[in-house]
C-alpha positions as CSV (number, residue, x, y, z in Angstrom):
1,M,-0.1,0.0,0.0
2,N,1.1,3.3,-0.8
3,R,0.0,6.7,0.9
4,I,-3.7,7.3,0.6
5,R,-5.0,10.9,0.9
6,L,-8.6,11.2,1.6
7,V,-10.9,14.6,2.3
8,F,-14.5,13.7,3.3
9,S,-16.7,16.8,3.1
10,G,-20.2,18.1,3.9
11,S,-22.3,19.6,6.6
12,G,-22.7,19.0,10.4
13,G,-24.9,16.3,10.9
14,Q,-24.3,13.9,8.2
15,G,-21.9,12.2,10.2
16,V,-18.7,13.1,7.7
17,I,-16.5,13.2,11.0
18,T,-17.8,9.8,12.4
19,A,-17.0,8.0,9.1
20,A,-13.4,9.4,8.7
21,I,-12.8,8.6,12.5
22,I,-14.3,5.0,11.9
23,L,-12.1,4.6,8.5
24,A,-8.8,5.8,10.1
25,E,-9.4,3.6,13.3
26,A,-10.2,0.5,10.8
27,A,-6.8,1.1,9.5
28,V,-4.8,1.4,12.5
29,I,-6.7,-1.1,14.7
30,Y,-7.9,-3.8,12.4
31,E,-5.3,-3.7,9.6
32,G,-2.2,-2.4,11.0
33,L,-1.6,0.6,9.1
34,N,-0.9,3.9,10.3
35,A,-3.3,6.7,9.9
36,T,-3.9,10.2,11.1
37,Q,-7.4,12.0,10.8
38,A,-8.0,15.7,11.4
39,Q,-11.1,17.7,11.3
40,S,-12.7,21.5,10.9
41,Y,-16.0,22.3,11.3
42,G,-18.0,25.7,10.1
43,A,-19.3,27.9,12.6
44,A,-22.4,26.1,13.4
45,A,-22.3,22.3,14.6
46,R,-25.5,21.3,12.7
47,G,-25.4,22.6,9.1
48,G,-22.1,24.3,9.0
49,A,-19.5,22.9,6.7
50,T,-17.2,20.3,7.8
51,R,-14.0,18.7,6.6
52,S,-12.1,15.6,7.6
53,D,-8.7,14.9,6.3
54,I,-7.7,11.1,6.5
55,I,-4.2,9.5,5.4
56,I,-3.7,6.0,5.6
57,S,-0.1,4.7,4.8
58,D,2.1,1.7,5.7
59,K,4.7,4.1,6.3
60,E,5.1,7.1,8.8
61,I,2.9,9.8,8.1
62,N,4.9,13.3,8.8
63,F,2.4,15.8,8.3
64,P,-1.6,15.1,9.1
65,E,-3.2,17.3,6.8
66,V,-4.3,16.4,3.2
67,T,-3.6,19.3,0.6
68,Q,-4.3,17.2,-2.6
69,P,-6.5,14.1,-1.9
70,N,-6.3,11.0,-3.9
71,I,-10.0,10.4,-3.1
72,L,-12.3,13.3,-2.1
73,V,-15.8,12.7,-0.7
74,C,-18.5,15.6,-1.3
75,L,-21.7,15.2,0.5
76,T,-23.2,18.9,0.0
77,Q,-22.9,21.3,-3.1
78,E,-21.1,23.4,-1.0
79,A,-18.3,21.1,-0.2
80,Y,-18.3,20.2,-3.8
81,N,-18.0,23.6,-5.0
82,T,-15.2,24.2,-2.3
83,Y,-13.3,21.4,-2.6
84,S,-13.5,20.0,-6.1
85,G,-10.3,21.6,-7.3
86,I,-8.3,20.1,-4.9
87,I,-8.4,16.7,-6.1
88,R,-5.0,14.9,-7.3
89,P,-4.7,14.4,-10.9
90,G,-6.4,10.8,-11.4
91,G,-8.3,10.7,-8.0
92,T,-11.7,9.6,-7.2
93,L,-14.5,12.1,-6.3
94,L,-17.3,10.4,-5.0
95,T,-20.8,12.7,-4.6
96,D,-24.4,11.6,-3.6
97,K,-26.8,12.4,-6.5
98,R,-29.7,13.9,-4.2
99,F,-27.1,16.7,-2.6
100,V,-24.6,17.2,-5.3
101,Q,-25.0,18.4,-9.0
102,T,-21.4,17.7,-10.3
103,T,-20.8,20.6,-12.7
104,R,-17.1,21.3,-13.0
105,K,-14.7,19.2,-15.1
106,V,-11.8,17.8,-13.0
107,D,-8.9,15.6,-13.8
108,A,-10.4,13.0,-11.9
109,K,-13.1,9.9,-11.9
110,Q,-16.3,11.4,-10.9
111,I,-18.6,8.9,-9.3
112,E,-22.4,10.0,-8.4
113,L,-24.4,7.3,-6.3
114,P,-28.1,7.5,-5.1
115,M,-26.5,7.0,-1.4
116,Y,-29.1,8.9,0.7
117,E,-32.0,7.9,-1.5
118,T,-31.0,4.2,-1.2
119,V,-30.8,4.3,2.4
120,V,-33.9,6.2,2.8
121,E,-35.7,3.5,0.5
122,K,-34.4,0.6,2.1
123,I,-33.6,1.3,5.7
124,G,-36.2,4.2,6.3
125,K,-33.5,6.1,8.6
126,P,-31.0,8.5,6.9
127,V,-29.0,8.8,10.2
128,V,-26.8,5.5,8.8
129,F,-26.3,7.6,5.3
130,N,-22.5,7.9,6.6
131,I,-21.9,4.5,7.1
132,C,-23.6,3.5,3.4
133,V,-21.0,6.5,2.1
134,L,-18.3,4.4,3.7
135,G,-19.5,1.0,2.0
136,A,-19.6,3.1,-1.0
137,L,-16.0,4.0,-0.8
138,I,-14.6,0.8,0.2
139,G,-16.7,-1.1,-2.7
140,I,-15.2,1.3,-5.1
141,T,-11.7,1.4,-3.9
142,E,-10.9,-1.5,-1.5
143,I,-8.5,0.4,0.4
144,L,-9.5,-1.3,3.6
145,Q,-11.4,-4.8,4.0
146,P,-14.8,-4.3,4.7
147,Q,-14.9,-6.6,7.7
148,S,-12.4,-4.2,9.3
149,V,-14.4,-1.3,8.4
150,M,-17.5,-3.0,10.2
151,A,-15.5,-4.2,13.3
152,S,-14.6,-0.2,13.8
153,V,-18.5,0.6,13.2
154,A,-19.4,-1.7,15.8
155,D,-17.0,-0.5,18.5
156,R,-18.5,3.2,17.6
157,V,-22.2,2.6,17.6
158,P,-24.7,1.5,20.0
159,K,-25.3,-2.4,19.8
160,D,-29.0,-1.8,19.1
161,F,-28.3,0.0,15.9
162,L,-25.5,-2.2,14.6
163,T,-27.7,-3.9,12.5
164,M,-29.1,-1.0,10.5
165,N,-25.4,0.1,10.1
166,N,-24.4,-3.2,8.7
167,R,-27.4,-3.0,6.2
168,A,-26.1,0.7,5.4
169,F,-22.3,-0.6,4.8
170,D,-23.6,-3.6,2.7
171,L,-26.1,-1.2,0.5
172,G,-23.2,0.9,-0.3
173,L,-20.8,-1.9,-0.9
174,V,-23.3,-2.8,-3.7
175,L,-23.3,0.9,-5.1
176,G,-19.8,1.2,-4.9
177,A,-18.3,-2.1,-6.2
178,Q,-19.9,-1.5,-9.7
179,F,-17.2,1.3,-10.1
180,R,-14.4,-0.6,-8.6
181,R,-11.0,0.8,-10.0
């Protein structure tokens, strides 16, 4: 594995930071890799801009900030408008069809998936949207093993909600697998 630089972006309340933490913890705890995760919030906790930088590597990580991500996840139009220009050429840009209309041409593979709509339709509770996004990301990139990410989810969510989170992750895996690199 080489160094993978990711940026998750969206708005407060979408679970962007939680998803980033889960991914970094899965890399470190369950796959023995090095990872960093840093976050920034807008002025409002809910509805404000949110960004999380994640670096995963099998080597030492000296600086935790991501300036040119290999993978960019944008869950709001504002996030897309703000960050789509920073993606590394040849990278992967993942957006949700409901919240983001891709308008810019970037030198990246742009993947638009109906993640939110699928979660609402199949599960009925949008609270697990972020876990579906993680599933889609893993389905597309295979940067970590699905079981590692789900083990990290199990460490973070209340046991009563684990089945619902597993379903959301699996839905995302299926959505993302059709775009596997």
